N, C-alpha and C positions, 0 to 999 in steps of 0.2 A: 883118268885124273880131269882130262882134257874135256872129255866127254860130261863127266859131272859138272864142271866150271862153267860148260855151254849152257848145261841145264839152268843153271842158276840164274843166267843171263836173260833166259826166257821169258818176258812179261807175263805177268798173270792173265789168264782171261779175264773178260769184264764179265761182271755178274749177270747170270741171266736175265731177262725181263721178268717181272711178274706174270703169274697167269692171266690176272685181269687186264694188265696192259698188251699181253698178247692177243687175249679177247678182242679188245676194242682195236686192234691193228688187224685182225682177220677180216676176211669178207663178210662172216656172218656178223660181227661184232659192227662194221663199218654201215651194214645195212640197217640194223638196230639203232643207230645213232640217228641214221636217216629217219627212221620210221618215228622214234621218240620227238624228234624235233619236228618232224613234218606234221605231228598231232599240236602240239604247241602251237605252231604256226597257222594250222588250218583254224583252230579253235579262237587265235587272235584275227584273222581276216573276217570270221565269220562275226563276232563281236565288233569290229571296226564296220563292217558293213552295214549292221543294225544302227549302229552310232549315226552313220553318214545319212542315213534315211531320215533321219529326224530334221534335215534340211526340209522336207516336204510338207513339217507342221510350222516352219516358219522360223524367223531368226531367234526370237525368245527359245524356243525348245532346244534348238541346235548350239545356241550359246551357253543355256545351261547346263548343256551336258558337258560341253567344254570345260565349263568352270568346275562341274563336278569331277572332271578328271583331275583337274589341276588344284582340287582342296588338298590334298596331302603331297607335297612334292617330295617326299622320300619314298612314299609307295610308288608315284609317278616315275620316279626314275630308276627305282628298283625294276621296275616292270619293263622299263626302256633297255635295260641292262640285260635283264635276262631274255627278252628278244634278241637284241643283238647277238647276245652269247648262242642264242638257238641257231640265227641264221650263220654266224661263223661256223658253227660246228656241222651244220647242215652243208654249207660249202665244202667244208674240208672234207668232211665222209665223201662228198660226190666226186671230190678231186681224187681222192685216195682211188677211188672203186674206179674212176675213169682211167685211172694211171695202172691199174692192175690189170684192166681189161686190154688196153692197149699192148702191155708186157705180155699179157697170154697170147696175143694175136697180132704181132706187128706188123703182118702182112693181111690185106684184106682179103676177103672171099671174092673168087673169080665170080662166082654169081650168088646174089643175094636174094635169100626167099622171104619175103613179107607176109604169109600168109598167117604166120602166129603172130605179127605183131601189128600196133596199131599208129596211126599217125602221130598220137600224143606221145607213144612213146619213142618214136623214131625223132622227134624234137626236143626231146627233155635236155638234152646238152645244150639246145638253142634258147628254149624258153627260160632255162634256170639264168643263165648271164644278163639274158633280157630283163628279167625280173629284178635282179640284183640291181642293174642300172636304174630302172624305174625308182627302186627304192630310195635310193640316194637321191635323185632328182625329186621325189616326193618329199622327202624331209627336206629338203631345201627350198622346195617351194611352198607347202602349207604347215611346216614346222616351224623353221627358222625364221622363213621369209625372206632367205637369201636372193633368191632366183624369183621373186614376185613383186609384179609391176606395182600393187599399191598393200602393200602389207600393213594391218592394224592388230597389234598384239591384244589378244582376249577377243576379237572379234570373229569368231569361227564362221558366222555366214557370210560376213563381207569377204572374207578371205576367199570361202569357196567360191562364191558366185562370181567375184570380180577375177579369181585366177581362172577359173574354166570357162570364162566368157570368152577369152582367146581362142579362137576356132583352131590353130594348130596345138595346142598344149590340150584340148578337150579332145582331141582326136588320139592323141598320144595315149592318154589316160583309156582310152576306151581299147585302143589296140594292145594295152598292156593289160588290160583286162582280159582279153581273148588268149593272151599269152598264158595269163594265170590260168585261166580255164582249162586249157589243155596240160598244163603240169598240176593242177589240182586233180584232174581226172585221175591220169595216170599213177600219181603218187598215192593217192586213196585206195586204187584197186590194188596196187603195188603191197600196202600197207598190209591189206588183208594176207597176201602171199607169204611176206615176211613174218607174219604171226603165225603161218602154217596152217592157215583155213585153206582148202581146196577150191581153186579160183578158176573154173572153165572159163573158155573165152566168151561166153554168151549165156545168158540167165543166170548169173551167181549174183550172190547178196553182195559182194564186193561192188559189182558193176553198177547195182542198182543207186548202193549207197554213194558211189562216187557220182554218178551221174545226176543224181537229186540235189546233194551238196554242192556242186560244181554249176549247175543251174541257177541255185538260189544266190549263191555268192557273187557270179558275175553278173549275171542280170542285176541284181541290186546294187552293186558296185557301178556298172557302165549308165544303169537310169538315171544317177546324179548328174554327169557330164553332158549327157544327151539331153537332159530335159533344162539345164541351165542355157546350153547350146541351143535349144529351140524356144528359148525366153518362156518357157513355162513357169520357171523358177527364176525370180527376177530380184 
């Protein structure tokens, strides 16, 4: 009787997580989240870079581009929220994968072999947080104007030129684009691996796509602050 009474007091086990929930908490699921959000963010930076290059066409062209983006505010804020969600999920997946990696190997290797890793892959844990910090500054600088020295609502050309004419800010933007380049290059190549494509270290489709995409985005972004700093764009 005592045993039966004790069994009655044992709390019921919590319902097990759904199969989908367990999948997205697994290593494969987290890598899939990283891949999908990475594609979304890569597409955004490519489009954003192309829009920034309109500064070379003059004030009218880039201001018209900025006005077009603000034409439908509901769509604009929907896109912004989707991007913020993608960034949040990307950071979450990165943090969880890092935690699992540390748990799996709490003590470092006595000797580290780097023959099969690139500099970009070894700096992913550095470039990720750096880019997050840059995104926050960029939003405060050229979106809200909070930290801009002479922000004028709706005047994209003026805000871009006057904001990046400050040498330390322009240099910071260029360095951030270098970090973005490393992050993109390794991330895109890893995407091909996540999707199951065989990706040898050299001469693979993933490497070629990652290299071309990274060069286009990085050089396109960096051209703007460098041109403003050199007074090519005034």
